[in-house]
C-alpha positions in Angstrom: -66.6 15.0 -0.8 -64.9 14.2 -4.0 -66.4 15.6 -7.2 -66.8 13.4 -10.2 -64.2 14.0 -12.9 -65.6 14.7 -16.3 -64.3 13.3 -19.6 -63.2 16.7 -20.8 -61.2 17.2 -17.6 -59.5 13.8 -18.1 -58.7 14.6 -21.7 -57.2 18.0 -20.6 -55.1 16.3 -18.0 -54.0 13.7 -20.6 -53.0 16.4 -23.0 -51.1 18.2 -20.3 -49.2 15.0 -19.4 -48.5 14.3 -23.1 -47.2 17.9 -23.5 -45.0 17.4 -20.5 -43.7 14.1 -21.8 -42.9 15.9 -25.1 -41.1 18.7 -23.3 -39.2 16.1 -21.2 -38.1 14.3 -24.3 -36.9 17.6 -25.8 -35.0 18.5 -22.6 -33.5 15.0 -22.5 -32.3 15.4 -26.1 -30.8 18.8 -25.3 -29.0 17.4 -22.3 -27.6 14.6 -24.3 -26.4 17.1 -27.0 -24.9 19.2 -24.3 -23.1 16.2 -22.8 -21.7 15.3 -26.2 -20.4 18.8 -26.7 -18.8 18.9 -23.3 -17.3 15.5 -23.9 -15.9 16.6 -27.2 -14.4 19.8 -25.7 -13.0 17.8 -22.8 -11.3 15.4 -25.2 -9.9 18.3 -27.2 -8.5 19.8 -24.1 -7.0 16.5 -23.0 -5.3 16.2 -26.4 -4.0 19.8 -26.2 -2.7 19.1 -22.7 -0.9 16.0 -23.8 0.6 17.9 -26.7 1.9 20.6 -24.3 3.2 17.9 -22.0 5.2 16.3 -24.8 6.5 19.7 -25.9 7.7 20.4 -22.4 9.4 17.0 -22.2 11.1 17.7 -25.5 12.3 21.1 -24.3 13.7 19.5 -21.1 15.6 17.0 -23.2 16.9 19.8 -25.4 18.0 21.7 -22.3 19.9 18.7 -21.0 21.6 18.3 -24.4 22.5 22.0 -24.5 23.9 21.6 -21.0 26.2 18.8 -22.1 27.3 20.8 -25.2 28.0 23.8 -23.0 30.0 21.6 -20.6 32.2 20.3 -23.5 32.6 23.8 -24.9 33.7 25.1 -21.5 36.2 22.2 -21.2 37.7 23.1 -24.6 37.9 26.8 -23.7 39.7 26.0 -20.5 42.1 23.7 -22.3 42.8 26.6 -24.8 43.3 29.1 -22.0 45.7 26.7 -20.1 47.6 26.1 -23.3 47.9 29.8 -23.9 49.0 30.4 -20.3 51.6 27.7 -20.5 52.9 29.1 -23.8 53.2 32.6 -22.4 54.8 31.3 -19.2 57.3 29.3 -21.4 58.0 32.3 -23.6 58.7 34.4 -20.5 60.8 31.7 -19.0 62.9 31.5 -22.2 63.3 35.2 -22.4 64.4 35.5 -18.7 66.5 32.4 -18.4 68.0 32.1 -21.9 68.6 35.8 -22.6 71.9 35.2 -24.5 70.4 33.4 -27.5 
């Protein structure tokens, strides 16, 4: 039933197995190199994302600061407008009430 295996056939099978092991080692090395490249790219992307996150946070803080400045500027403008209105109202009152001066 089973045929006897010759020495040359065993040597051929051994060479094939060794070639497959060599190819497997090369593929393993390629996979490790690919993993290292992917890990490096991932770390670079994480660093860029963190930089963008910090920039967004700084921009938010600047917007809050600008909002506070705008509020104080608005308050000063309203104070000036009220003062001008009161001055004009006083001038009109003086002209109408104290016309004989």
